[in-house]
C-alpha positions in Angstrom: 11.0 -34.1 -1.9 8.5 -35.1 -4.1 7.4 -32.1 -6.7 3.8 -30.9 -7.0 4.3 -28.1 -9.2 2.0 -26.1 -11.8 3.7 -23.5 -13.9 3.4 -20.8 -16.7 5.1 -21.2 -19.7 7.7 -18.8 -19.9 6.6 -16.6 -22.7 8.8 -16.1 -25.5 9.5 -12.2 -25.6 13.0 -10.2 -25.3 14.6 -11.1 -21.8 15.9 -7.5 -22.1 19.3 -8.2 -20.0 20.8 -4.9 -21.4 19.0 -2.9 -19.0 18.6 -3.0 -15.8 15.7 -5.2 -14.2 14.4 -4.2 -10.6 14.0 -7.8 -9.6 17.8 -8.7 -11.1 19.1 -5.5 -9.1 17.5 -6.6 -5.9 19.1 -10.3 -6.8 22.6 -8.4 -6.9 21.6 -6.5 -3.7 21.2 -9.8 -1.8 24.3 -11.2 -3.4 23.0 -13.6 -6.0 24.1 -14.6 -9.5 20.9 -13.9 -11.4 21.8 -10.3 -12.7 24.0 -8.9 -15.9 26.3 -5.9 -16.2 23.4 -3.2 -16.5 22.2 -4.7 -12.8 25.2 -4.1 -11.3 25.6 -0.9 -12.9 22.8 0.4 -11.7 22.7 -1.6 -8.2 26.3 -0.1 -7.7 25.5 3.7 -8.6 22.7 3.3 -6.2 25.0 1.8 -3.3 28.0 4.5 -3.9 24.8 6.7 -3.3 23.9 5.0 -0.3 26.3 2.5 1.1 23.5 1.0 3.4 21.0 -0.3 1.0 22.0 -3.3 1.5 21.8 -3.4 4.7 18.2 -2.5 3.9 17.3 -5.2 1.2 18.7 -7.8 3.6 16.6 -6.7 6.4 13.4 -6.5 4.6 14.2 -10.1 3.1 14.9 -11.6 6.7 11.6 -9.7 7.4 9.2 -11.7 4.8 11.2 -15.0 6.3 9.7 -13.6 10.0 6.4 -12.6 9.0 5.6 -16.0 6.6 6.2 -18.1 9.4 4.0 -16.0 11.7 1.3 -16.7 9.2 2.2 -20.2 8.8 1.6 -20.6 12.5 -1.2 -18.3 12.7 -3.2 -21.2 10.5 -2.6 -19.8 7.0 -2.3 -22.5 4.9 -2.6 -20.3 1.4 -0.3 -17.8 0.0 -0.2 -15.2 -2.7 3.2 -13.4 -3.5 3.2 -10.8 -5.6 6.7 -9.5 -7.5 7.8 -12.3 -5.9 11.5 -12.3 -7.4 14.6 -14.8 -8.2 14.6 -17.3 -5.5 16.5 -17.0 -2.8 17.0 -19.6 -0.3 14.7 -19.9 2.0 12.2 -19.2 -0.3 8.5 -18.7 1.3 7.1 -21.8 0.3 10.2 -23.5 1.9 9.5 -21.7 5.4 5.8 -22.1 5.2 5.5 -25.9 4.3 8.0 -26.6 7.4 5.4 -25.7 9.7 2.4 -26.4 7.3 3.4 -29.0 4.3 0.4 -29.2 2.6 0.3 -25.4 2.5 -0.3 -23.8 -1.2 1.5 -20.7 -2.7 1.4 -19.3 -5.7 4.4 -16.9 -6.8 3.6 -13.9 -9.5 5.9 -11.8 -11.0 6.5 -10.2 -14.6 10.3 -10.9 -16.0 10.9 -13.5 -17.8 13.4 -14.6 -16.3 12.5 -14.7 -13.0 9.7 -17.3 -14.1 12.4 -19.4 -15.7 14.8 -19.4 -12.8 11.6 -20.0 -10.5 10.6 -22.9 -12.5 14.5 -24.9 -12.3 14.3 -24.1 -8.6 11.5 -24.2 -6.5 10.0 -27.8 -5.6 7.1 -28.5 -3.1 6.2 -31.2 -0.2 4.2 -33.8 -1.9 1.1 -32.7 0.1 1.4 -28.6 -0.9 1.2 -27.2 -4.1 3.3 -24.8 -5.9 1.8 -22.6 -9.1 3.7 -19.6 -11.1 1.7 -16.9 -12.9 3.4 -14.6 -15.1 1.5 -11.1 -14.3 2.2 -7.3 -13.6 0.7 -6.0 -9.8 -0.4 -3.1 -12.3 -3.0 -5.6 -13.3 -4.9 -6.9 -10.1 -8.3 -8.0 -11.9 -6.2 -9.7 -14.8 -4.5 -12.1 -11.9 -7.4 -13.1 -9.6 -9.3 -13.7 -12.7 -6.6 -15.7 -14.2 -7.5 -19.4 -14.5 -5.2 -20.3 -12.1 -6.7 -18.6 -9.2 -10.5 -19.0 -11.0 -10.4 -21.6 -13.0 -11.8 -25.5 -12.6 -9.1 -26.3 -10.5 -7.9 -23.4 -8.6 -4.4 -23.2 -6.7 -5.7 -21.2 -3.9 -9.1 -21.1 -2.4 -10.4 -17.9 -2.3 -13.3 -18.6 0.3 -10.5 -19.2 2.8 -8.1 -17.3 4.2 -5.0 -16.3 2.3 -1.6 -14.1 3.4 -1.3 -11.5 0.5 2.5 -10.9 0.1 3.7 -7.6 -1.1 7.4 -7.2 -0.2 9.3 -4.8 -1.9 7.7 -4.2 -4.8 5.1 -1.8 -4.0 7.8 1.0 -4.5 7.7 0.6 -7.4 4.7 1.6 -8.8 4.2 5.2 -9.0 1.4 7.4 -7.8 -0.2 7.5 -11.2 -0.5 3.6 -11.1 -2.9 3.7 -7.8 -1.1 1.9 -5.5 -3.7 2.3 -3.0 -6.4 0.7 -5.0 -4.4 -1.8 -6.6 -4.0 -3.2 -2.8 -7.7 -3.1 -2.2 -8.7 -4.6 -5.0 -6.1 -7.5 -4.1 -7.4 -7.6 -0.7 -11.4 -7.3 -1.8 -11.2 -10.6 -3.0 -9.9 -12.0 -0.7 -12.2 -13.5 2.4 -11.6 -12.0 6.4 -9.0 -13.4 8.2 -6.6 -13.1 5.5 -3.3 -11.5 5.7 -0.9 -8.9 4.4 2.4 -8.5 4.4 4.1 -6.0 3.3 7.5 -4.2 2.7 8.0 -0.2 1.2 11.0 1.5 0.9 11.3 5.0 2.8 13.1 8.1 2.9 12.1 9.1 6.2 15.1 8.6 8.2 17.6 9.0 5.4 16.0 11.6 2.6 19.2 12.4 0.9 20.8 9.0 0.5 17.2 7.6 -0.4 17.2 10.4 -2.2 20.3 9.9 -4.5 19.8 5.9 -4.5 16.5 6.9 -6.3 17.7 8.9 -8.4 20.5 6.0 -9.9 17.4 3.7 -9.9 15.3 6.5 -12.8 18.4 7.0 -14.1 18.6 3.6 -15.3 15.0 3.4 -16.6 13.9 1.6 -13.2 11.3 4.6 -11.2 10.8 4.2 -7.1 8.3 5.7 -5.0 10.0 5.3 -0.9 7.0 6.6 1.0 6.7 8.5 4.1 5.2 6.5 7.4 2.1 8.4 6.7 1.7 7.0 3.4 2.6 3.2 3.9 0.2 3.3 6.8 -2.5 3.7 4.2 -2.6 0.5 2.7 -3.6 -1.1 5.7 -6.4 1.1 6.7 -9.6 -1.0 7.7 -6.8 -4.1 8.9 -5.9 -5.2 11.9 -1.9 -4.6 12.3 -0.3 -7.3 14.0 2.0 -6.3 16.9 4.8 -4.2 16.9 2.9 -2.4 13.9 4.4 -0.2 11.7 8.1 -0.2 11.9 11.4 -0.5 10.2 11.8 -4.4 8.9 14.4 -5.3 11.9 12.3 -4.2 14.6 9.6 -6.4 13.6 9.6 -9.9 15.4 13.4 -10.2 15.8 14.8 -13.4 16.2 16.4 -13.2 19.9 20.0 -11.7 19.8 19.8 -10.4 16.3 21.2 -7.2 15.6 19.5 -4.1 14.5 21.8 -1.6 12.2 20.9 1.7 12.5 20.3 1.3 8.1 17.7 -0.6 8.4 15.0 2.3 9.3 15.1 2.8 5.7 11.9 1.0 5.1 8.8 -0.3 6.7 7.2 -3.1 6.9 3.5 -4.5 8.6 1.7 -7.2 8.6 -1.9 -6.7 9.1 -5.5 -9.4 9.6 -8.4 -8.3 7.4 -11.8 -8.5 9.4 
């Protein structure tokens, strides 16, 4: 494949490899290699508290792939993936550009290590385009105002439907961060026909284990806020849920014959269209 990539320069700041980072912990739980001893230490403590955590993470990642393909097959040709994390194949762009080679994707993350690896690993089709933006989900207006989206040669046309992807990232927002306001600000900037793809941790099914795992995360300085089904559903208010609605990740349009483990119930997912 030829490369059609536009990228933000990685800022020269401290990478903080001496402390755990959520993206690198996620990479470790997926079996990746872009992680360091502090990431592995806290993730191991979380696994000790909640042995099914790896299954939950993998189920959520699998959901993302199925949801991305679904949106692409529905005709969505633009994606804004915020909190994209360290590249893990198959990446979102690989899935959607297989359906639509001209698809455009903007990846957003605030971890410079993520951006460094993204620049090295991700390639677009010649017909499509990939952009990277160093930004934080907690500042949605700054994301929307960035030259990458609002400049003279924007990566995405915000007058046409966009797939907003928030995969395993919103549960790192505390209540005081106003997660509902953040998601609404992003959706308000997107036209009718856009989609929200969202996955989120919950303690509904295994409150004790998830609570202990959360304590391990917080003990390493990584805040996490699992939310109930009712709290999760608030993110989709005013949107049209695709079937099967709000479900655990393994139950969202599973591949025929795919096993659905009990531990994958410790999360909720949805894909919803903006009318």
